[in-house]
C-alpha positions as CSV (number, residue, x, y, z in Angstrom):
1,X,128.4,67.8,98.9
2,X,128.9,70.2,96.0
3,X,129.2,67.4,93.5
4,X,126.0,65.9,94.7
5,X,124.1,69.1,94.0
6,X,125.6,69.2,90.5
7,X,124.6,65.6,89.8
8,X,121.0,66.2,91.0
9,X,120.8,69.4,88.9
10,X,122.0,67.5,85.8
11,X,119.5,64.7,86.4
12,X,116.6,67.1,86.8
13,X,117.7,69.0,83.7
14,X,117.9,65.8,81.6
15,X,114.5,64.7,83.0
16,X,112.9,68.0,81.9
17,X,114.4,67.7,78.4
18,X,113.0,64.2,78.1
19,X,109.6,65.6,79.0
20,X,109.7,68.4,76.4
21,X,110.8,66.2,73.4
22,X,107.4,64.4,72.9
23,X,105.6,67.7,73.2
24,X,107.7,69.4,70.6
25,X,107.5,66.4,68.3
26,X,103.7,66.3,68.6
27,X,103.5,70.0,67.8
28,X,105.6,69.6,64.7
29,X,103.5,66.7,63.4
30,X,100.1,68.5,63.7
31,X,98.6,69.6,60.4
32,X,97.8,73.3,60.5
33,X,94.4,74.2,59.3
34,X,93.9,77.6,57.8
35,X,90.9,79.1,56.2
36,X,90.7,79.6,52.4
37,X,91.0,83.4,52.6
38,X,94.2,83.2,54.6
39,X,95.6,80.6,52.2
40,X,94.8,82.7,49.2
41,X,96.3,85.8,50.8
42,X,99.6,84.0,51.6
43,X,99.8,82.5,48.1
44,X,99.3,85.9,46.6
45,X,101.7,87.7,49.0
46,X,104.5,85.2,48.4
47,X,103.8,84.1,44.9
48,X,103.1,80.6,45.8
49,X,101.3,78.0,43.7
50,X,99.4,74.9,44.8
51,X,101.7,71.9,44.5
52,X,100.7,69.5,41.7
53,X,100.3,65.8,42.7
54,X,103.0,63.7,41.2
55,X,102.1,62.1,37.9
56,X,101.8,58.4,38.5
57,X,104.0,56.3,36.2
58,X,102.0,53.6,34.4
């Protein structure tokens, strides 16, 4: 009876993990939109520069 409870608990845990993976993946894929003032403040605070687009080789 004890092993049955452990197996059921493990199955429930694995099921919950499977449910959370798509949600985490979706959150990571969303592009974050910030306003221009915040973008400028962060760039100034951390000394960041806008990335330059790669030069196309012709």
